[in-house]
PDBQT receptor file of N, H, CA, C and O in Angstrom, charges set to zero:
ATOM      1  N   MET A   1     -15.420 -21.717   8.141  1.00  0.00    +0.000 N 
ATOM      2  CA  MET A   1     -15.736 -21.004   6.915  1.00  0.00    +0.000 C 
ATOM      3  C   MET A   1     -15.918 -22.024   5.798  1.00  0.00    +0.000 C 
ATOM      4  O   MET A   1     -15.120 -22.951   5.663  1.00  0.00    +0.000 OA
ATOM      5  N   THR A   2     -16.953 -21.856   5.011  1.00  0.00    +0.000 N 
ATOM      6  H   THR A   2     -17.602 -21.104   5.121  1.00  0.00    +0.000 HD
ATOM      7  CA  THR A   2     -17.183 -22.754   3.896  1.00  0.00    +0.000 C 
ATOM      8  C   THR A   2     -16.666 -22.113   2.628  1.00  0.00    +0.000 C 
ATOM      9  O   THR A   2     -16.621 -20.889   2.503  1.00  0.00    +0.000 OA
ATOM     10  N   ARG A   3     -16.282 -22.947   1.702  1.00  0.00    +0.000 N 
ATOM     11  H   ARG A   3     -16.319 -23.941   1.804  1.00  0.00    +0.000 HD
ATOM     12  CA  ARG A   3     -15.769 -22.459   0.422  1.00  0.00    +0.000 C 
ATOM     13  C   ARG A   3     -16.798 -22.730  -0.667  1.00  0.00    +0.000 C 
ATOM     14  O   ARG A   3     -17.503 -23.739  -0.645  1.00  0.00    +0.000 OA
ATOM     15  N   ASN A   4     -16.867 -21.822  -1.603  1.00  0.00    +0.000 N 
ATOM     16  H   ASN A   4     -16.294 -21.002  -1.622  1.00  0.00    +0.000 HD
ATOM     17  CA  ASN A   4     -17.736 -22.033  -2.756  1.00  0.00    +0.000 C 
ATOM     18  C   ASN A   4     -17.141 -23.129  -3.626  1.00  0.00    +0.000 C 
ATOM     19  O   ASN A   4     -15.929 -23.343  -3.650  1.00  0.00    +0.000 OA
ATOM     20  N   ARG A   5     -18.024 -23.816  -4.339  1.00  0.00    +0.000 N 
ATOM     21  H   ARG A   5     -19.008 -23.642  -4.319  1.00  0.00    +0.000 HD
ATOM     22  CA  ARG A   5     -17.525 -24.824  -5.259  1.00  0.00    +0.000 C 
ATOM     23  C   ARG A   5     -16.579 -24.191  -6.256  1.00  0.00    +0.000 C 
ATOM     24  O   ARG A   5     -16.850 -23.109  -6.775  1.00  0.00    +0.000 OA
ATOM     25  N   GLY A   6     -15.479 -24.853  -6.524  1.00  0.00    +0.000 N 
ATOM     26  H   GLY A   6     -15.258 -25.732  -6.102  1.00  0.00    +0.000 HD
ATOM     27  CA  GLY A   6     -14.510 -24.349  -7.491  1.00  0.00    +0.000 C 
ATOM     28  C   GLY A   6     -13.515 -23.363  -6.918  1.00  0.00    +0.000 C 
ATOM     29  O   GLY A   6     -12.534 -23.032  -7.584  1.00  0.00    +0.000 OA
ATOM     30  N   GLN A   7     -13.731 -22.887  -5.712  1.00  0.00    +0.000 N 
ATOM     31  H   GLN A   7     -14.528 -23.155  -5.170  1.00  0.00    +0.000 HD
ATOM     32  CA  GLN A   7     -12.796 -21.942  -5.095  1.00  0.00    +0.000 C 
ATOM     33  C   GLN A   7     -11.608 -22.725  -4.565  1.00  0.00    +0.000 C 
ATOM     34  O   GLN A   7     -11.770 -23.713  -3.848  1.00  0.00    +0.000 OA
ATOM     35  N   LYS A   8     -10.415 -22.276  -4.922  1.00  0.00    +0.000 N 
ATOM     36  H   LYS A   8     -10.283 -21.473  -5.504  1.00  0.00    +0.000 HD
ATOM     37  CA  LYS A   8      -9.212 -22.997  -4.524  1.00  0.00    +0.000 C 
ATOM     38  C   LYS A   8      -8.626 -22.422  -3.255  1.00  0.00    +0.000 C 
ATOM     39  O   LYS A   8      -8.815 -21.245  -2.945  1.00  0.00    +0.000 OA
ATOM     40  N   ARG A   9      -7.916 -23.255  -2.525  1.00  0.00    +0.000 N 
ATOM     41  H   ARG A   9      -7.762 -24.210  -2.776  1.00  0.00    +0.000 HD
ATOM     42  CA  ARG A   9      -7.175 -22.801  -1.355  1.00  0.00    +0.000 C 
ATOM     43  C   ARG A   9      -5.952 -22.030  -1.831  1.00  0.00    +0.000 C 
ATOM     44  O   ARG A   9      -5.436 -22.301  -2.915  1.00  0.00    +0.000 OA
ATOM     45  N   PRO A  10      -5.475 -21.067  -1.030  1.00  0.00    +0.000 N 
ATOM     46  CA  PRO A  10      -4.243 -20.368  -1.420  1.00  0.00    +0.000 C 
ATOM     47  C   PRO A  10      -3.082 -21.357  -1.510  1.00  0.00    +0.000 C 
ATOM     48  O   PRO A  10      -3.017 -22.330  -0.758  1.00  0.00    +0.000 OA
ATOM     49  N   ALA A  11      -2.189 -21.097  -2.425  1.00  0.00    +0.000 N 
ATOM     50  H   ALA A  11      -2.242 -20.307  -3.037  1.00  0.00    +0.000 HD
ATOM     51  CA  ALA A  11      -1.010 -21.954  -2.560  1.00  0.00    +0.000 C 
ATOM     52  C   ALA A  11      -0.227 -21.908  -1.248  1.00  0.00    +0.000 C 
ATOM     53  O   ALA A  11      -0.144 -20.852  -0.621  1.00  0.00    +0.000 OA
ATOM     54  N   PRO A  12       0.348 -23.035  -0.825  1.00  0.00    +0.000 N 
ATOM     55  CA  PRO A  12       1.066 -23.061   0.460  1.00  0.00    +0.000 C 
ATOM     56  C   PRO A  12       2.164 -22.000   0.557  1.00  0.00    +0.000 C 
ATOM     57  O   PRO A  12       2.338 -21.391   1.613  1.00  0.00    +0.000 OA
ATOM     58  N   ASN A  13       2.904 -21.774  -0.526  1.00  0.00    +0.000 N 
ATOM     59  H   ASN A  13       2.763 -22.269  -1.383  1.00  0.00    +0.000 HD
ATOM     60  CA  ASN A  13       3.971 -20.768  -0.476  1.00  0.00    +0.000 C 
ATOM     61  C   ASN A  13       3.404 -19.368  -0.280  1.00  0.00    +0.000 C 
ATOM     62  O   ASN A  13       3.954 -18.571   0.479  1.00  0.00    +0.000 OA
ATOM     63  N   HIS A  14       2.311 -19.074  -0.961  1.00  0.00    +0.000 N 
ATOM     64  H   HIS A  14       1.864 -19.722  -1.577  1.00  0.00    +0.000 HD
ATOM     65  CA  HIS A  14       1.708 -17.757  -0.813  1.00  0.00    +0.000 C 
ATOM     66  C   HIS A  14       1.135 -17.588   0.590  1.00  0.00    +0.000 C 
ATOM     67  O   HIS A  14       1.288 -16.532   1.204  1.00  0.00    +0.000 OA
ATOM     68  N   ASP A  15       0.483 -18.616   1.090  1.00  0.00    +0.000 N 
ATOM     69  H   ASP A  15       0.359 -19.474   0.591  1.00  0.00    +0.000 HD
ATOM     70  CA  ASP A  15      -0.092 -18.567   2.427  1.00  0.00    +0.000 C 
ATOM     71  C   ASP A  15       0.997 -18.323   3.471  1.00  0.00    +0.000 C 
ATOM     72  O   ASP A  15       0.826 -17.508   4.378  1.00  0.00    +0.000 OA
ATOM     73  N   ARG A  16       2.104 -19.026   3.337  1.00  0.00    +0.000 N 
ATOM     74  H   ARG A  16       2.242 -19.688   2.600  1.00  0.00    +0.000 HD
ATOM     75  CA  ARG A  16       3.228 -18.849   4.266  1.00  0.00    +0.000 C 
ATOM     76  C   ARG A  16       3.774 -17.434   4.156  1.00  0.00    +0.000 C 
ATOM     77  O   ARG A  16       4.004 -16.781   5.174  1.00  0.00    +0.000 OA
ATOM     78  N   TRP A  17       3.986 -16.947   2.924  1.00  0.00    +0.000 N 
ATOM     79  H   TRP A  17       3.799 -17.478   2.097  1.00  0.00    +0.000 HD
ATOM     80  CA  TRP A  17       4.492 -15.591   2.708  1.00  0.00    +0.000 C 
ATOM     81  C   TRP A  17       3.540 -14.564   3.331  1.00  0.00    +0.000 C 
ATOM     82  O   TRP A  17       3.974 -13.633   4.010  1.00  0.00    +0.000 OA
ATOM     83  N   PHE A  18       2.234 -14.748   3.092  1.00  0.00    +0.000 N 
ATOM     84  H   PHE A  18       1.881 -15.504   2.541  1.00  0.00    +0.000 HD
ATOM     85  CA  PHE A  18       1.244 -13.805   3.609  1.00  0.00    +0.000 C 
ATOM     86  C   PHE A  18       1.280 -13.756   5.129  1.00  0.00    +0.000 C 
ATOM     87  O   PHE A  18       1.256 -12.677   5.720  1.00  0.00    +0.000 OA
ATOM     88  N   ARG A  19       1.338 -14.915   5.758  1.00  0.00    +0.000 N 
ATOM     89  H   ARG A  19       1.358 -15.792   5.278  1.00  0.00    +0.000 HD
ATOM     90  CA  ARG A  19       1.390 -14.956   7.229  1.00  0.00    +0.000 C 
ATOM     91  C   ARG A  19       2.660 -14.293   7.757  1.00  0.00    +0.000 C 
ATOM     92  O   ARG A  19       2.623 -13.604   8.777  1.00  0.00    +0.000 OA
ATOM     93  N   GLU A  20       3.781 -14.497   7.068  1.00  0.00    +0.000 N 
ATOM     94  H   GLU A  20       3.811 -15.056   6.239  1.00  0.00    +0.000 HD
ATOM     95  CA  GLU A  20       5.040 -13.845   7.468  1.00  0.00    +0.000 C 
ATOM     96  C   GLU A  20       4.914 -12.333   7.367  1.00  0.00    +0.000 C 
ATOM     97  O   GLU A  20       5.413 -11.610   8.229  1.00  0.00    +0.000 OA
ATOM     98  N   GLN A  21       4.244 -11.844   6.311  1.00  0.00    +0.000 N 
ATOM     99  H   GLN A  21       3.839 -12.432   5.610  1.00  0.00    +0.000 HD
ATOM    100  CA  GLN A  21       4.067 -10.403   6.139  1.00  0.00    +0.000 C 
ATOM    101  C   GLN A  21       3.206  -9.826   7.262  1.00  0.00    +0.000 C 
ATOM    102  O   GLN A  21       3.495  -8.744   7.773  1.00  0.00    +0.000 OA
ATOM    103  N   ILE A  22       2.166 -10.535   7.641  1.00  0.00    +0.000 N 
ATOM    104  H   ILE A  22       1.931 -11.414   7.225  1.00  0.00    +0.000 HD
ATOM    105  CA  ILE A  22       1.297 -10.083   8.726  1.00  0.00    +0.000 C 
ATOM    106  C   ILE A  22       2.064 -10.038  10.044  1.00  0.00    +0.000 C 
ATOM    107  O   ILE A  22       1.968  -9.068  10.796  1.00  0.00    +0.000 OA
ATOM    108  N   GLU A  23       2.824 -11.092  10.315  1.00  0.00    +0.000 N 
ATOM    109  H   GLU A  23       2.903 -11.880   9.704  1.00  0.00    +0.000 HD
ATOM    110  CA  GLU A  23       3.606 -11.125  11.557  1.00  0.00    +0.000 C 
ATOM    111  C   GLU A  23       4.624 -10.000  11.595  1.00  0.00    +0.000 C 
ATOM    112  O   GLU A  23       4.825  -9.384  12.642  1.00  0.00    +0.000 OA
ATOM    113  N   ALA A  24       5.279  -9.720  10.453  1.00  0.00    +0.000 N 
ATOM    114  H   ALA A  24       5.116 -10.221   9.603  1.00  0.00    +0.000 HD
ATOM    115  CA  ALA A  24       6.256  -8.626  10.401  1.00  0.00    +0.000 C 
ATOM    116  C   ALA A  24       5.575  -7.281  10.625  1.00  0.00    +0.000 C 
ATOM    117  O   ALA A  24       6.125  -6.412  11.303  1.00  0.00    +0.000 OA
ATOM    118  N   ALA A  25       4.393  -7.104  10.066  1.00  0.00    +0.000 N 
ATOM    119  H   ALA A  25       3.946  -7.810   9.516  1.00  0.00    +0.000 HD
ATOM    120  CA  ALA A  25       3.664  -5.848  10.240  1.00  0.00    +0.000 C 
ATOM    121  C   ALA A  25       3.258  -5.644  11.692  1.00  0.00    +0.000 C 
ATOM    122  O   ALA A  25       3.321  -4.529  12.210  1.00  0.00    +0.000 OA
ATOM    123  N   ILE A  26       2.846  -6.716  12.343  1.00  0.00    +0.000 N 
ATOM    124  H   ILE A  26       2.795  -7.622  11.923  1.00  0.00    +0.000 HD
ATOM    125  CA  ILE A  26       2.461  -6.612  13.761  1.00  0.00    +0.000 C 
ATOM    126  C   ILE A  26       3.686  -6.270  14.608  1.00  0.00    +0.000 C 
ATOM    127  O   ILE A  26       3.603  -5.434  15.508  1.00  0.00    +0.000 OA
ATOM    128  N   ARG A  27       4.820  -6.909  14.325  1.00  0.00    +0.000 N 
ATOM    129  H   ARG A  27       4.888  -7.588  13.594  1.00  0.00    +0.000 HD
ATOM    130  CA  ARG A  27       6.052  -6.588  15.068  1.00  0.00    +0.000 C 
ATOM    131  C   ARG A  27       6.422  -5.118  14.877  1.00  0.00    +0.000 C 
ATOM    132  O   ARG A  27       6.786  -4.436  15.835  1.00  0.00    +0.000 OA
ATOM    133  N   GLU A  28       6.328  -4.631  13.633  1.00  0.00    +0.000 N 
ATOM    134  H   GLU A  28       6.033  -5.185  12.855  1.00  0.00    +0.000 HD
ATOM    135  CA  GLU A  28       6.660  -3.237  13.363  1.00  0.00    +0.000 C 
ATOM    136  C   GLU A  28       5.699  -2.296  14.099  1.00  0.00    +0.000 C 
ATOM    137  O   GLU A  28       6.126  -1.293  14.671  1.00  0.00    +0.000 OA
ATOM    138  N   ALA A  29       4.417  -2.617  14.084  1.00  0.00    +0.000 N 
ATOM    139  H   ALA A  29       4.069  -3.432  13.619  1.00  0.00    +0.000 HD
ATOM    140  CA  ALA A  29       3.421  -1.772  14.755  1.00  0.00    +0.000 C 
ATOM    141  C   ALA A  29       3.635  -1.750  16.264  1.00  0.00    +0.000 C 
ATOM    142  O   ALA A  29       3.383  -0.734  16.912  1.00  0.00    +0.000 OA
ATOM    143  N   ASP A  30       4.092  -2.849  16.818  1.00  0.00    +0.000 N 
ATOM    144  H   ASP A  30       4.297  -3.674  16.291  1.00  0.00    +0.000 HD
ATOM    145  CA  ASP A  30       4.319  -2.936  18.256  1.00  0.00    +0.000 C 
ATOM    146  C   ASP A  30       5.642  -2.314  18.695  1.00  0.00    +0.000 C 
ATOM    147  O   ASP A  30       5.854  -2.082  19.885  1.00  0.00    +0.000 OA
ATOM    148  N   ASN A  31       6.525  -2.048  17.746  1.00  0.00    +0.000 N 
ATOM    149  H   ASN A  31       6.352  -2.237  16.779  1.00  0.00    +0.000 HD
ATOM    150  CA  ASN A  31       7.847  -1.506  18.060  1.00  0.00    +0.000 C 
ATOM    151  C   ASN A  31       7.720  -0.037  18.459  1.00  0.00    +0.000 C 
ATOM    152  O   ASN A  31       7.193   0.764  17.687  1.00  0.00    +0.000 OA
ATOM    153  N   PRO A  32       8.195   0.330  19.658  1.00  0.00    +0.000 N 
ATOM    154  CA  PRO A  32       8.082   1.730  20.095  1.00  0.00    +0.000 C 
ATOM    155  C   PRO A  32       8.858   2.700  19.197  1.00  0.00    +0.000 C 
ATOM    156  O   PRO A  32       8.565   3.896  19.188  1.00  0.00    +0.000 OA
ATOM    157  N   ALA A  33       9.833   2.204  18.450  1.00  0.00    +0.000 N 
ATOM    158  H   ALA A  33      10.070   1.233  18.457  1.00  0.00    +0.000 HD
ATOM    159  CA  ALA A  33      10.627   3.071  17.582  1.00  0.00    +0.000 C 
ATOM    160  C   ALA A  33       9.950   3.339  16.233  1.00  0.00    +0.000 C 
ATOM    161  O   ALA A  33      10.450   4.133  15.437  1.00  0.00    +0.000 OA
ATOM    162  N   THR A  34       8.831   2.689  15.979  1.00  0.00    +0.000 N 
ATOM    163  H   THR A  34       8.424   2.043  16.626  1.00  0.00    +0.000 HD
ATOM    164  CA  THR A  34       8.126   2.887  14.716  1.00  0.00    +0.000 C 
ATOM    165  C   THR A  34       7.625   4.321  14.628  1.00  0.00    +0.000 C 
ATOM    166  O   THR A  34       7.016   4.841  15.563  1.00  0.00    +0.000 OA
ATOM    167  N   GLU A  35       7.895   4.953  13.479  1.00  0.00    +0.000 N 
ATOM    168  H   GLU A  35       8.390   4.530  12.720  1.00  0.00    +0.000 HD
ATOM    169  CA  GLU A  35       7.454   6.331  13.262  1.00  0.00    +0.000 C 
ATOM    170  C   GLU A  35       6.064   6.303  12.633  1.00  0.00    +0.000 C 
ATOM    171  O   GLU A  35       5.869   5.737  11.557  1.00  0.00    +0.000 OA
ATOM    172  N   TRP A  36       5.112   6.913  13.309  1.00  0.00    +0.000 N 
ATOM    173  H   TRP A  36       5.270   7.372  14.183  1.00  0.00    +0.000 HD
ATOM    174  CA  TRP A  36       3.742   6.981  12.805  1.00  0.00    +0.000 C 
ATOM    175  C   TRP A  36       3.545   8.331  12.141  1.00  0.00    +0.000 C 
ATOM    176  O   TRP A  36       3.840   9.370  12.731  1.00  0.00    +0.000 OA
ATOM    177  N   ILE A  37       3.048   8.314  10.918  1.00  0.00    +0.000 N 
ATOM    178  H   ILE A  37       2.808   7.470  10.438  1.00  0.00    +0.000 HD
ATOM    179  CA  ILE A  37       2.830   9.545  10.163  1.00  0.00    +0.000 C 
ATOM    180  C   ILE A  37       1.331   9.827  10.161  1.00  0.00    +0.000 C 
ATOM    181  O   ILE A  37       0.544   8.971   9.758  1.00  0.00    +0.000 OA
ATOM    182  N   PRO A  38       0.928  11.010  10.604  1.00  0.00    +0.000 N 
ATOM    183  CA  PRO A  38      -0.506  11.337  10.640  1.00  0.00    +0.000 C 
ATOM    184  C   PRO A  38      -1.130  11.301   9.241  1.00  0.00    +0.000 C 
ATOM    185  O   PRO A  38      -0.484  11.627   8.245  1.00  0.00    +0.000 OA
ATOM    186  N   HIS A  39      -2.384  10.903   9.196  1.00  0.00    +0.000 N 
ATOM    187  H   HIS A  39      -2.909  10.639  10.005  1.00  0.00    +0.000 HD
ATOM    188  CA  HIS A  39      -3.112  10.790   7.937  1.00  0.00    +0.000 C 
ATOM    189  C   HIS A  39      -3.130  12.121   7.182  1.00  0.00    +0.000 C 
ATOM    190  O   HIS A  39      -2.995  12.142   5.958  1.00  0.00    +0.000 OA
ATOM    191  N   ALA A  40      -3.293  13.215   7.897  1.00  0.00    +0.000 N 
ATOM    192  H   ALA A  40      -3.403  13.198   8.891  1.00  0.00    +0.000 HD
ATOM    193  CA  ALA A  40      -3.341  14.532   7.249  1.00  0.00    +0.000 C 
ATOM    194  C   ALA A  40      -2.033  14.829   6.513  1.00  0.00    +0.000 C 
ATOM    195  O   ALA A  40      -2.047  15.425   5.436  1.00  0.00    +0.000 OA
ATOM    196  N   VAL A  41      -0.915  14.419   7.089  1.00  0.00    +0.000 N 
ATOM    197  H   VAL A  41      -0.904  13.935   7.964  1.00  0.00    +0.000 HD
ATOM    198  CA  VAL A  41       0.386  14.645   6.446  1.00  0.00    +0.000 C 
ATOM    199  C   VAL A  41       0.476  13.825   5.157  1.00  0.00    +0.000 C 
ATOM    200  O   VAL A  41       0.957  14.318   4.137  1.00  0.00    +0.000 OA
ATOM    201  N   ILE A  42       0.017  12.589   5.207  1.00  0.00    +0.000 N 
ATOM    202  H   ILE A  42      -0.373  12.188   6.036  1.00  0.00    +0.000 HD
ATOM    203  CA  ILE A  42       0.038  11.732   4.021  1.00  0.00    +0.000 C 
ATOM    204  C   ILE A  42      -0.853  12.330   2.931  1.00  0.00    +0.000 C 
ATOM    205  O   ILE A  42      -0.464  12.371   1.764  1.00  0.00    +0.000 OA
ATOM    206  N   LYS A  43      -2.046  12.793   3.307  1.00  0.00    +0.000 N 
ATOM    207  H   LYS A  43      -2.363  12.760   4.255  1.00  0.00    +0.000 HD
ATOM    208  CA  LYS A  43      -2.948  13.388   2.327  1.00  0.00    +0.000 C 
ATOM    209  C   LYS A  43      -2.319  14.616   1.674  1.00  0.00    +0.000 C 
ATOM    210  O   LYS A  43      -2.459  14.812   0.467  1.00  0.00    +0.000 OA
ATOM    211  N   GLN A  44      -1.628  15.444   2.455  1.00  0.00    +0.000 N 
ATOM    212  H   GLN A  44      -1.514  15.285   3.436  1.00  0.00    +0.000 HD
ATOM    213  CA  GLN A  44      -0.970  16.631   1.900  1.00  0.00    +0.000 C 
ATOM    214  C   GLN A  44       0.122  16.222   0.914  1.00  0.00    +0.000 C 
ATOM    215  O   GLN A  44       0.256  16.821  -0.153  1.00  0.00    +0.000 OA
ATOM    216  N   ASP A  45       0.896  15.206   1.272  1.00  0.00    +0.000 N 
ATOM    217  H   ASP A  45       0.787  14.719   2.138  1.00  0.00    +0.000 HD
ATOM    218  CA  ASP A  45       1.978  14.759   0.401  1.00  0.00    +0.000 C 
ATOM    219  C   ASP A  45       1.426  14.190  -0.907  1.00  0.00    +0.000 C 
ATOM    220  O   ASP A  45       1.965  14.462  -1.980  1.00  0.00    +0.000 OA
ATOM    221  N   ILE A  46       0.366  13.410  -0.821  1.00  0.00    +0.000 N 
ATOM    222  H   ILE A  46      -0.072  13.189   0.051  1.00  0.00    +0.000 HD
ATOM    223  CA  ILE A  46      -0.234  12.847  -2.025  1.00  0.00    +0.000 C 
ATOM    224  C   ILE A  46      -0.804  13.959  -2.902  1.00  0.00    +0.000 C 
ATOM    225  O   ILE A  46      -0.671  13.912  -4.125  1.00  0.00    +0.000 OA
ATOM    226  N   ALA A  47      -1.434  14.954  -2.290  1.00  0.00    +0.000 N 
ATOM    227  H   ALA A  47      -1.542  14.992  -1.297  1.00  0.00    +0.000 HD
ATOM    228  CA  ALA A  47      -1.973  16.081  -3.054  1.00  0.00    +0.000 C 
ATOM    229  C   ALA A  47      -0.845  16.828  -3.766  1.00  0.00    +0.000 C 
ATOM    230  O   ALA A  47      -0.996  17.224  -4.922  1.00  0.00    +0.000 OA
ATOM    231  N   ARG A  48       0.279  17.020  -3.084  1.00  0.00    +0.000 N 
ATOM    232  H   ARG A  48       0.402  16.698  -2.145  1.00  0.00    +0.000 HD
ATOM    233  CA  ARG A  48       1.428  17.690  -3.704  1.00  0.00    +0.000 C 
ATOM    234  C   ARG A  48       1.953  16.878  -4.888  1.00  0.00    +0.000 C 
ATOM    235  O   ARG A  48       2.205  17.425  -5.961  1.00  0.00    +0.000 OA
ATOM    236  N   GLN A  49       2.117  15.566  -4.682  1.00  0.00    +0.000 N 
ATOM    237  H   GLN A  49       1.913  15.121  -3.810  1.00  0.00    +0.000 HD
ATOM    238  CA  GLN A  49       2.615  14.706  -5.756  1.00  0.00    +0.000 C 
ATOM    239  C   GLN A  49       1.662  14.707  -6.951  1.00  0.00    +0.000 C 
ATOM    240  O   GLN A  49       2.095  14.731  -8.103  1.00  0.00    +0.000 OA
ATOM    241  N   ARG A  50       0.372  14.681  -6.663  1.00  0.00    +0.000 N 
ATOM    242  H   ARG A  50       0.021  14.661  -5.727  1.00  0.00    +0.000 HD
ATOM    243  CA  ARG A  50      -0.619  14.673  -7.737  1.00  0.00    +0.000 C 
ATOM    244  C   ARG A  50      -0.563  15.984  -8.521  1.00  0.00    +0.000 C 
ATOM    245  O   ARG A  50      -0.626  15.978  -9.750  1.00  0.00    +0.000 OA
ATOM    246  N   ALA A  51      -0.446  17.098  -7.816  1.00  0.00    +0.000 N 
ATOM    247  H   ALA A  51      -0.395  17.103  -6.818  1.00  0.00    +0.000 HD
ATOM    248  CA  ALA A  51      -0.359  18.396  -8.484  1.00  0.00    +0.000 C 
ATOM    249  C   ALA A  51       0.887  18.470  -9.364  1.00  0.00    +0.000 C 
ATOM    250  O   ALA A  51       0.833  18.992 -10.478  1.00  0.00    +0.000 OA
ATOM    251  N   GLU A  52       2.003  17.951  -8.868  1.00  0.00    +0.000 N 
ATOM    252  H   GLU A  52       2.047  17.527  -7.963  1.00  0.00    +0.000 HD
ATOM    253  CA  GLU A  52       3.235  17.940  -9.665  1.00  0.00    +0.000 C 
ATOM    254  C   GLU A  52       3.064  17.080 -10.915  1.00  0.00    +0.000 C 
ATOM    255  O   GLU A  52       3.493  17.466 -12.003  1.00  0.00    +0.000 OA
ATOM    256  N   GLN A  53       2.446  15.931 -10.759  1.00  0.00    +0.000 N 
ATOM    257  H   GLN A  53       2.098  15.618  -9.875  1.00  0.00    +0.000 HD
ATOM    258  CA  GLN A  53       2.249  15.035 -11.904  1.00  0.00    +0.000 C 
ATOM    259  C   GLN A  53       1.295  15.664 -12.928  1.00  0.00    +0.000 C 
ATOM    260  O   GLN A  53       1.539  15.588 -14.132  1.00  0.00    +0.000 OA
ATOM    261  N   LEU A  54       0.229  16.275 -12.456  1.00  0.00    +0.000 N 
ATOM    262  H   LEU A  54       0.032  16.336 -11.478  1.00  0.00    +0.000 HD
ATOM    263  CA  LEU A  54      -0.705  16.924 -13.375  1.00  0.00    +0.000 C 
ATOM    264  C   LEU A  54      -0.026  18.082 -14.117  1.00  0.00    +0.000 C 
ATOM    265  O   LEU A  54      -0.288  18.297 -15.300  1.00  0.00    +0.000 OA
ATOM    266  N   ALA A  55       0.833  18.817 -13.433  1.00  0.00    +0.000 N 
ATOM    267  H   ALA A  55       1.046  18.643 -12.472  1.00  0.00    +0.000 HD
ATOM    268  CA  ALA A  55       1.572  19.902 -14.084  1.00  0.00    +0.000 C 
ATOM    269  C   ALA A  55       2.495  19.349 -15.165  1.00  0.00    +0.000 C 
ATOM    270  O   ALA A  55       2.610  19.930 -16.244  1.00  0.00    +0.000 OA
ATOM    271  N   ARG A  56       3.158  18.216 -14.874  1.00  0.00    +0.000 N 
ATOM    272  H   ARG A  56       3.065  17.743 -13.998  1.00  0.00    +0.000 HD
ATOM    273  CA  ARG A  56       4.022  17.570 -15.875  1.00  0.00    +0.000 C 
ATOM    274  C   ARG A  56       3.213  17.135 -17.094  1.00  0.00    +0.000 C 
ATOM    275  O   ARG A  56       3.642  17.322 -18.232  1.00  0.00    +0.000 OA
ATOM    276  N   ILE A  57       2.053  16.562 -16.848  1.00  0.00    +0.000 N 
ATOM    277  H   ILE A  57       1.705  16.410 -15.923  1.00  0.00    +0.000 HD
ATOM    278  CA  ILE A  57       1.200  16.109 -17.945  1.00  0.00    +0.000 C 
ATOM    279  C   ILE A  57       0.770  17.300 -18.796  1.00  0.00    +0.000 C 
ATOM    280  O   ILE A  57       0.774  17.230 -20.025  1.00  0.00    +0.000 OA
ATOM    281  N   GLU A  58       0.404  18.379 -18.138  1.00  0.00    +0.000 N 
ATOM    282  H   GLU A  58       0.401  18.436 -17.140  1.00  0.00    +0.000 HD
ATOM    283  CA  GLU A  58      -0.029  19.583 -18.855  1.00  0.00    +0.000 C 
ATOM    284  C   GLU A  58       1.115  20.148 -19.690  1.00  0.00    +0.000 C 
ATOM    285  O   GLU A  58       0.901  20.573 -20.826  1.00  0.00    +0.000 OA
ATOM    286  N   ARG A  59       2.334  20.156 -19.136  1.00  0.00    +0.000 N 
ATOM    287  H   ARG A  59       2.508  19.811 -18.214  1.00  0.00    +0.000 HD
ATOM    288  CA  ARG A  59       3.501  20.644 -19.906  1.00  0.00    +0.000 C 
ATOM    289  C   ARG A  59       3.731  19.778 -21.143  1.00  0.00    +0.000 C 
ATOM    290  O   ARG A  59       4.028  20.291 -22.222  1.00  0.00    +0.000 OA
ATOM    291  N   GLU A  60       3.591  18.462 -20.978  1.00  0.00    +0.000 N 
ATOM    292  H   GLU A  60       3.349  18.045 -20.101  1.00  0.00    +0.000 HD
ATOM    293  CA  GLU A  60       3.767  17.548 -22.100  1.00  0.00    +0.000 C 
ATOM    294  C   GLU A  60       2.705  17.808 -23.171  1.00  0.00    +0.000 C 
ATOM    295  O   GLU A  60       3.012  17.782 -24.363  1.00  0.00    +0.000 OA
ATOM    296  N   ARG A  61       1.466  18.057 -22.759  1.00  0.00    +0.000 N 
ATOM    297  H   ARG A  61       1.216  18.078 -21.790  1.00  0.00    +0.000 HD
ATOM    298  CA  ARG A  61       0.400  18.349 -23.724  1.00  0.00    +0.000 C 
ATOM    299  C   ARG A  61       0.705  19.635 -24.482  1.00  0.00    +0.000 C 
ATOM    300  O   ARG A  61       0.470  19.722 -25.687  1.00  0.00    +0.000 OA
ATOM    301  N   ASP A  62       1.224  20.625 -23.780  1.00  0.00    +0.000 N 
ATOM    302  H   ASP A  62       1.415  20.555 -22.801  1.00  0.00    +0.000 HD
ATOM    303  CA  ASP A  62       1.522  21.909 -24.409  1.00  0.00    +0.000 C 
ATOM    304  C   ASP A  62       2.624  21.774 -25.454  1.00  0.00    +0.000 C 
ATOM    305  O   ASP A  62       2.666  22.544 -26.414  1.00  0.00    +0.000 OA
ATOM    306  N   ARG A  63       3.509  20.809 -25.277  1.00  0.00    +0.000 N 
ATOM    307  H   ARG A  63       3.475  20.183 -24.498  1.00  0.00    +0.000 HD
ATOM    308  CA  ARG A  63       4.608  20.615 -26.235  1.00  0.00    +0.000 C 
ATOM    309  C   ARG A  63       4.140  19.967 -27.529  1.00  0.00    +0.000 C 
ATOM    310  O   ARG A  63       4.780  20.126 -28.568  1.00  0.00    +0.000 OA
ATOM    311  N   THR A  64       3.054  19.255 -27.478  1.00  0.00    +0.000 N 
ATOM    312  H   THR A  64       2.534  19.126 -26.633  1.00  0.00    +0.000 HD
ATOM    313  CA  THR A  64       2.613  18.538 -28.681  1.00  0.00    +0.000 C 
ATOM    314  C   THR A  64       1.628  19.319 -29.502  1.00  0.00    +0.000 C 
ATOM    315  O   THR A  64       1.172  18.840 -30.540  1.00  0.00    +0.000 OA
TER     316      THR A  64
């Protein structure tokens, strides 16, 4: 891979940290005990959280 002029290499500490994070994620993904949550469940939860937050914002607007 070639680098553009002026593009810096990642700092060694960050590069090491990043590689450690990737290795940990792979270990977790390979672990049979890892709980996988279906995408549809996550989307439902985010929609619920968003609706709650929008309701809070609306209540705050009504108070002012």
